[in-house]
C-alpha positions in Angstrom: -12.2 -12.7 -5.1 -11.8 -11.9 -8.8 -14.8 -14.0 -9.7 -17.1 -12.5 -7.1 -19.5 -9.8 -8.4 -18.8 -6.4 -6.9 -16.1 -7.5 -4.5 -13.7 -4.8 -3.4 -10.2 -6.3 -3.0 -7.8 -4.8 -0.5 -4.1 -5.5 -0.6 -1.8 -4.9 2.4 1.9 -4.7 1.7 4.3 -4.7 4.7 8.0 -4.3 5.1 10.3 -3.2 2.2 9.1 -5.4 -0.6 10.0 -2.8 -3.3 13.8 -3.0 -2.6 13.4 -6.7 -2.5 12.2 -6.6 -6.2 8.5 -6.9 -5.9 7.7 -3.5 -7.3 6.8 -4.4 -10.8 4.6 -7.3 -9.7 2.5 -5.0 -7.4 2.3 -2.5 -10.3 1.1 -5.3 -12.6 -1.7 -6.3 -10.1 -2.8 -2.6 -9.9 -2.8 -2.1 -13.7 -4.8 -5.3 -14.2 -7.2 -4.1 -11.5 -6.7 -7.4 -9.6 -6.7 -5.1 -6.5 -8.9 -2.1 -5.8 -7.3 -0.5 -2.7 -3.7 -0.6 -1.5 -2.4 -0.1 2.0 1.3 0.0 2.4 4.2 0.9 4.6 5.8 4.2 3.9 9.1 2.4 3.0 7.6 0.7 0.0 6.1 3.9 -1.4 9.3 5.9 -0.8 11.4 3.3 -2.6 8.9 3.2 -5.4 9.2 7.0 -5.7 13.0 6.6 -5.7 12.9 4.2 -8.6 10.3 6.1 -10.5 12.7 9.0 -10.5 15.3 6.8 -12.2 17.3 5.5 -9.2 18.1 1.9 -8.5 18.5 -0.7 -5.7 21.4 -3.1 -6.1 21.9 -6.8 -5.2 24.6 -7.1 -2.5 25.1 -9.4 0.4 24.0 -9.6 4.0 27.5 -10.4 5.1 29.1 -7.0 4.1 30.9 -4.9 6.7 28.3 -2.3 7.7 30.8 0.1 9.3 32.6 0.2 5.9 29.3 0.7 4.1 28.5 3.6 6.4 31.8 5.3 5.5 31.0 4.9 1.9 27.4 6.2 2.4 25.9 2.9 1.2 22.6 1.8 2.9 21.8 -1.9 3.3 18.5 -3.6 3.4 19.5 -7.2 4.2 21.2 -8.1 0.9 20.0 -5.0 -1.1 22.2 -1.9 -1.3 21.4 1.7 -2.3 23.4 5.0 -2.6 22.6 7.3 0.3 23.4 10.4 -1.8 20.7 9.3 -4.2 18.3 8.9 -1.3 19.2 12.4 -0.2 18.4 13.8 -3.7 15.0 12.1 -3.6 14.4 13.5 -0.1 15.2 17.0 -1.4 13.0 16.6 -4.4 10.0 15.7 -2.2 10.8 18.6 0.1 11.3 21.2 -2.6 9.4 20.1 -5.7 6.6 17.8 -4.6 5.6 19.7 -1.5 5.2 22.9 -3.6 2.0 21.2 -5.0 0.5 20.8 -1.5 -1.5 23.5 0.2 -0.9 24.9 3.7 -3.3 24.4 6.6 -5.4 21.8 4.7 -5.8 18.5 6.4 -4.6 15.8 3.9 -5.3 12.1 4.2 -2.4 9.9 3.1 -4.6 8.8 0.2 -4.8 12.4 -1.1 -1.0 13.0 -0.8 -0.1 9.7 -2.5 -2.7 10.3 -5.3 -1.0 13.7 -6.0 2.5 12.1 -5.8 1.5 9.6 -8.4 0.2 12.4 -10.6 3.5 14.4 -10.3 5.7 11.4 -10.8 3.7 10.5 -14.0 4.4 14.0 -15.3 8.0 14.3 -14.1 9.3 10.8 -13.4 11.8 9.0 -15.6 10.2 5.5 -15.3 6.5 5.0 -15.9 6.1 1.5 -14.4 5.5 2.4 -10.8 3.1 1.5 -7.9 2.3 5.2 -7.3 1.9 6.1 -11.0 -0.1 3.0 -11.9 -2.4 3.5 -8.9 -2.9 7.1 -10.0 -3.7 6.2 -13.6 -5.9 3.2 -12.5 -7.8 5.2 -9.9 -6.7 2.8 -7.1 -6.5 4.6 -3.8 -3.4 4.1 -1.7 -3.4 4.5 2.1 -0.3 4.8 4.2 -1.4 5.1 7.8 2.3 5.2 9.0 3.4 7.7 6.4 5.4 9.7 9.0 7.4 6.5 9.6 9.3 6.9 6.4 11.5 9.2 4.4 8.3 10.3 2.6 7.0 11.6 5.9 10.1 13.3 7.2 10.8 14.9 3.8 7.3 16.6 4.0 8.1 17.5 7.6 11.3 19.2 6.4 9.2 21.4 4.1 7.4 22.6 7.2 10.5 23.0 9.4 12.9 24.5 6.8 10.6 26.2 4.4 8.0 27.7 6.6 5.2 25.5 5.2 2.1 24.3 7.1 1.4 21.0 5.5 -1.0 18.9 7.7 -1.3 15.1 7.6 -4.5 14.0 9.2 -4.2 10.3 10.3 -7.8 10.3 11.5 -8.9 11.3 8.0 -7.2 8.0 6.8 -9.3 6.0 9.3 -12.5 7.8 8.1 -11.9 7.4 4.4 -10.8 3.8 4.6 -13.6 2.7 6.8 -16.2 4.3 4.4 -15.0 1.9 1.7 -15.8 -1.1 3.7 -19.0 0.4 5.0 -20.3 1.0 1.4 -18.9 -2.2 -0.1 -21.2 -5.0 -1.0 -18.4 -7.5 -0.3 -14.8 -7.2 0.6 -11.8 -9.5 0.1 -8.4 -9.0 1.7 -4.9 -10.1 0.8 -2.0 -9.5 3.2 1.7 -9.7 2.2 3.2 -9.7 5.6 1.5 -8.1 8.5 2.2 -5.0 10.6 0.3 -1.7 10.2 -1.2 -2.4 6.7 -2.8 -5.7 7.9 -4.4 -4.2 11.0 -5.4 -1.0 9.2 -7.4 -3.1 6.7 -8.7 -5.4 9.4 -10.1 -2.5 11.5 -12.2 -1.1 8.6 -14.5 -4.1 9.1 -14.8 -3.3 12.9 -15.5 0.4 12.2 -17.9 -0.3 9.4 -19.9 -2.8 11.6 -20.1 -0.2 14.4 -21.2 2.5 12.0 -23.8 0.5 10.0 -25.0 -1.8 12.7 -24.6 -4.6 10.2 -21.9 -7.3 9.9 -19.3 -5.8 7.5 -16.6 -8.5 8.2 -14.3 -9.3 5.3 -15.8 -12.3 3.4 -12.6 -13.6 1.7 -9.1 -13.5 3.0 -5.6 -14.7 2.0 -2.2 -14.0 3.6 1.4 -14.8 3.0 3.6 -14.5 6.1 6.7 -15.9 7.8 5.5 -15.0 11.3 3.9 -17.5 13.5 0.8 -17.1 15.8 2.6 -18.5 18.8 4.5 -15.2 19.4 1.2 -13.3 19.9 1.8 -10.6 17.3 -0.6 -9.4 14.7 1.7 -10.2 11.8 1.4 -13.9 12.6 -2.2 -14.0 13.9 -4.6 -16.4 12.2 -7.8 -15.5 10.4 -9.6 -17.6 13.1 -8.3 -15.1 15.7 -9.6 -12.2 13.5 -13.0 -13.9 13.4 -13.3 -13.3 17.2 -13.0 -9.6 16.5 -15.5 -9.5 13.6 -12.7 -8.6 11.3 -13.1 -11.7 9.2 -16.5 -13.2 8.6 -17.7 -16.2 10.5 -18.2 -18.1 7.2 -15.3 -16.5 5.3 -13.2 -18.5 2.9 -9.5 -18.1 4.0 -6.1 -19.2 3.0 -2.7 -18.8 4.8 0.6 -19.5 3.2 3.7 -19.6 5.4 6.4 -18.6 3.0 8.9 -15.9 2.0 6.8 -13.3 0.1 9.5 -12.8 -2.5 9.1 -16.5 -3.4 5.3 -16.8 -3.1 4.2 -13.5 -4.7 5.9 -14.1 -8.1 4.3 -17.6 -8.3 0.9 -16.3 -7.4 1.1 -13.4 -9.8 2.2 -15.7 -12.6 -0.7 -18.0 -11.9 -3.2 -15.2 -11.9 -1.7 -13.9 -15.2 -2.2 -17.3 -16.8 -5.6 -18.0 -15.3 -7.1 -14.5 -16.0 -5.6 -13.7 -19.4 -9.0 -12.1 -20.1 -10.3 -10.5 -16.9 -14.0 -9.7 -16.6 -15.0 -8.1 -13.3 -16.9 -5.2 -12.0 -14.4 -2.7 -10.5 -15.4 0.0 -7.9 -15.2 3.6 -8.9 -14.6 5.8 -5.9 -16.0 9.3 -5.8 -14.5 11.4 -3.0 -16.0 14.7 -2.0 -16.7 16.9 1.0 -19.7 14.7 1.8 -17.7 11.5 2.0 -17.6 8.7 -0.5 -19.8 7.3 -3.2 -19.0 4.0 -4.9 -20.2 2.9 -8.3 -19.2 -0.1 -10.4 -18.1 -0.4 -14.0 -17.4 -3.4 -16.1 -13.7 -4.1 -16.6 -12.6 -6.0 -19.7 -8.9 -6.6 -20.0 
C-alpha cells in the first residue's frame, strides 16, 4: 500500500486497543502518514483522550475480585485497570469544557467532532503523543460511527441533558463523508485490527461508492489481524473472499489475513514498517471539506 501511487490507506481499529498499550503505535503510524483515514470504536478514542489529559491505565490481572474492585471504584478491562474517579473527571471535562466549543443545532459528523477534540487536546492536554492530537496535526480524518457507544458519546449527551445544549451528532453525515473518500480515491487499501463496526464501516464505503459512481470502487489491497474465525458467521471473522462477493474487496485484490492477538502482531508489523521505510516517499491525500462535499488533492510526503 505504501508503495502504490496515490493509494488512500484506511485503518480500522476495533475493541479497546488503547488500554491494551497500542496507543503510541497507532499514533506513530499516523505521524508517519502510513495511514490516511482512521475508523475507530469510541472506546479507543475516549481512552486516548483520557491519557492525553495526563491519566493512565495500569497493568493488573484478569483474576482479581471484581466485586472488590467495584467497591474501590477501579474499572477492569481484562488485565488492565483504571481509576473510575479519573474517568469521571474526564467525562466532566468533555461535558463542561470540550462541549463549550461545539455549536448548538448544527449537525456534526463524528469526523468534525474528533477533529475539534484533537485541536483542543493539543492546546490543553498534558501529553502531546496522542491518536487524536496526531491525527489533528497530520490532517488525518477520524470517523467513529458508534461514537454514542462510548463515554465520549454519553458525556456529550450529558451536555444536552444537564446543560440545556442542543449538540447534534449526525450518523448519516458520517456515511456520506466516508463514502465520498472512496468515491474520489484513485485506489484504496484497507487494514483492519479486529473487526466490528470499524471494519464494516470501511467495507461499506466501497459498496456505496460503486452505487454512486456506477464504477467498481472495491478496495484493491487488504490486510487484517483478527482472532475471530469465519465459522461463527460474524463480520469480525469473515474472510476477504466473502467480502469479494459483496464488492467490498476487489476481484483481483491482494489480501493477507493474520490470525493472531493484535497486541502481539501490531508491534511486530509497526517495527518492520519502521525499519523498511526509514525514508518514506509517498503521495498523501489532502482532504478539502466544504459545504459542497469533498475535494482530494495529493502532495508528496518525504519523511
